[in-house]
C-alpha positions in Angstrom: 237.8 343.8 -71.4 236.0 347.1 -72.0 236.8 348.9 -75.3 237.4 352.2 -73.4 238.8 352.9 -69.9 238.9 355.9 -67.5 240.5 357.0 -64.3 238.5 359.2 -61.9 240.0 360.7 -58.8 238.0 361.9 -55.9 235.4 359.4 -57.1 233.7 358.2 -53.8 231.0 360.8 -53.8 229.6 364.0 -55.3 230.9 365.2 -58.7 233.5 362.4 -58.9 230.9 359.7 -58.4 228.5 361.3 -60.9 231.3 361.4 -63.5 232.3 357.8 -62.8 228.7 356.7 -63.3 228.5 358.6 -66.5 231.6 357.0 -67.9 230.6 353.5 -66.8 227.2 354.0 -68.5 229.0 354.7 -71.7 231.1 351.5 -71.5 234.3 352.6 -69.9 236.2 350.4 -67.5 236.8 352.4 -64.4 239.7 352.9 -62.0 238.4 355.0 -59.1 240.4 356.5 -56.3 239.8 358.5 -53.2 241.6 359.2 -49.9 239.3 357.2 -47.6 239.4 353.4 -48.3 236.1 352.6 -46.7 234.1 355.1 -48.7 235.9 354.2 -51.9 235.1 350.5 -51.3 231.4 351.2 -50.9 231.5 353.3 -54.1 233.3 350.6 -56.0 230.7 348.0 -55.0 227.9 350.4 -56.0 229.5 350.8 -59.4 230.0 347.1 -59.8 226.4 346.6 -58.9 225.5 348.7 -61.9 227.4 346.3 -64.1 230.6 348.3 -64.5 234.1 346.9 -64.4 235.9 348.7 -61.6 239.4 348.8 -60.1 239.5 350.8 -56.8 242.7 352.2 -55.5 242.6 354.3 -52.3 245.3 357.0 -51.9 246.1 360.6 -51.1 246.6 362.5 -54.3 249.1 364.8 -52.6 251.4 361.8 -52.5 253.3 361.2 -55.8 253.7 357.5 -55.0 249.9 357.2 -54.6 249.3 358.8 -58.0 251.8 356.4 -59.6 250.1 353.5 -57.9 246.7 354.5 -59.3 248.1 354.7 -62.8 250.1 351.4 -62.5 247.0 349.5 -61.2 244.9 351.0 -64.0 247.5 350.0 -66.7 247.7 346.5 -65.3 243.9 346.1 -65.3 242.8 347.8 -68.5 245.9 348.5 -70.6 244.6 351.7 -72.0 243.3 355.1 -71.0 240.7 357.1 -72.9 239.5 359.5 -70.3 241.3 360.9 -67.2 239.2 362.9 -64.7 241.3 364.9 -62.2 238.5 365.6 -59.8 240.1 365.2 -56.4 240.4 368.6 -54.6 240.5 370.3 -51.3 239.5 373.8 -50.2 240.5 375.3 -46.8 239.5 378.9 -46.1 241.5 381.3 -44.1 242.3 385.0 -43.9 245.5 386.3 -45.4 247.3 386.5 -42.1 246.0 383.2 -40.8 247.1 380.7 -43.5 248.8 377.5 -42.1 251.6 376.2 -44.2 250.4 372.6 -44.0 247.0 373.6 -45.5 248.6 375.8 -48.2 250.8 372.8 -49.2 247.8 370.4 -49.1 245.7 372.5 -51.5 248.7 373.0 -53.8 249.5 369.3 -53.7 246.0 367.9 -54.4 244.6 370.7 -56.6 247.5 371.4 -58.8 250.6 369.2 -58.4 248.6 365.9 -58.6 247.1 367.0 -62.0 250.6 367.7 -63.4 251.8 364.3 -62.2 248.8 362.5 -63.6 249.4 364.0 -67.1 253.0 362.9 -66.9 252.3 359.3 -65.8 249.3 358.9 -68.2 250.8 360.6 -71.2 251.7 357.4 -73.1 248.3 355.8 -72.7 246.5 359.1 -73.6 248.7 359.4 -76.7 247.8 355.8 -77.7 244.1 356.5 -77.4 244.5 359.8 -79.2 246.3 358.1 -82.1 243.5 355.5 -82.2 240.4 357.7 -82.2 241.5 361.3 -81.8 239.2 361.7 -78.8 241.3 361.1 -75.7 240.0 363.4 -73.0 241.2 364.9 -69.7 238.7 366.6 -67.5 240.3 368.9 -64.8 238.0 370.1 -62.0 238.6 373.8 -61.5 236.0 376.0 -59.9 234.1 379.3 -60.6 236.5 380.6 -57.8 239.3 380.1 -60.4 237.5 382.6 -62.7 236.3 385.0 -59.9 238.8 384.6 -57.0 237.2 385.0 -53.5 238.5 386.3 -50.2 239.0 383.8 -47.4 239.2 381.1 -50.2 242.2 382.9 -51.7 244.6 379.9 -51.9 241.8 377.6 -53.2 240.9 380.2 -55.8 244.6 380.5 -56.8 244.9 376.7 -57.2 241.8 376.6 -59.4 243.0 379.4 -61.6 246.2 377.4 -62.0 244.1 374.4 -63.1 242.4 376.6 -65.8 245.8 377.8 -67.0 247.4 374.4 -67.0 244.4 373.0 -69.0 244.9 375.7 -71.7 248.6 374.9 -71.9 247.9 371.2 -72.3 245.5 371.8 -75.2 248.3 373.8 -76.9 250.7 371.0 -76.3 248.6 367.9 -76.9 245.7 368.6 -79.2 247.7 367.6 -82.2 248.1 364.2 -80.7 244.4 363.7 -80.3 244.2 364.6 -76.6 241.7 367.2 -75.5 241.6 368.9 -72.1 238.8 370.7 -70.5 238.5 372.7 -67.2 235.2 372.4 -65.4 234.5 375.5 -63.4 231.3 375.0 -61.4 229.8 377.3 -58.8 228.2 375.8 -55.7 227.3 372.1 -56.4 225.1 370.2 -54.0 227.8 368.0 -52.3 229.2 367.7 -48.9 232.0 370.1 -49.9 229.5 372.9 -49.9 227.9 372.3 -46.5 229.6 375.4 -45.2 227.5 377.7 -47.4 224.1 375.9 -47.3 222.9 378.2 -44.6 222.8 381.0 -47.1 222.5 379.0 -50.4 219.9 376.3 -50.1 220.9 372.9 -51.5 217.9 372.9 -53.8 219.2 376.1 -55.5 222.7 374.6 -56.1 224.0 373.0 -59.3 223.5 369.2 -59.3 226.4 366.7 -59.7 224.3 365.2 -62.6 224.5 368.6 -64.4 228.3 368.3 -64.5 228.0 364.7 -65.6 225.8 365.8 -68.5 228.5 368.1 -69.7 230.9 365.1 -69.8 228.4 363.2 -71.8 228.3 366.0 -74.3 232.1 366.2 -74.5 232.4 362.5 -75.3 230.0 362.9 -78.2 232.0 365.7 -79.9 233.8 365.2 -83.1 237.7 365.2 -83.1 237.5 368.6 -84.8 235.9 370.3 -81.7 237.7 371.3 -78.5 235.9 372.9 -75.6 238.7 374.1 -73.3 236.5 375.3 -70.4 232.9 375.0 -69.1 231.5 377.4 -66.5 228.6 376.1 -64.5 226.7 378.8 -62.6 223.4 379.3 -60.9 220.7 381.5 -62.4 221.6 385.2 -61.9 225.1 384.4 -60.8 227.9 386.2 -62.6 231.7 385.6 -63.0 
């Protein structure tokens, strides 16, 4: 049984996969989840092939029952939680007078509501890890859009601003119990989620998923006395 364990949502590709690989390389047992079972199964096999202990649980993070199932399966497999990565997210652009309610609800459900529920369901395991080593960590994927909200991506921007605010609140609430929270706020990262903009921003000029993973590596090496509540990742010349 690994000495440390982590949950990573949205782990089948892109940033989530890079973060899962980083955690596995540092000895964490992994529970990974994503919406599509086939892609998640392939990712889980890839991670096992790298020598990591993996539990894969497909599910839609907008569904409370799915979130609870991920946590229950993780608890049964590993019995502890040192790192929680809330990476699953969805962005659907629309003009102010064209928003569809189902897409508003989807973005709120996955990007914000699921994070709140994961904290609730994981609180006891995070507190136990915090009491043990004062370094329990929750990584919440926000976006540079949460710092500089954008037209057409207005709902997505609002959800990511909420992630930043919730992360700040969790630090005030949980730091004394050895639990740190950090909001990652990246600009365009070279993943399939940014395909819509690669006509104007070439992939080779985008942030790499491994850049984000390196930030996680740094956070895991910090002393219990240091909390970094937010990290902004931007391309050269980009401003917030």
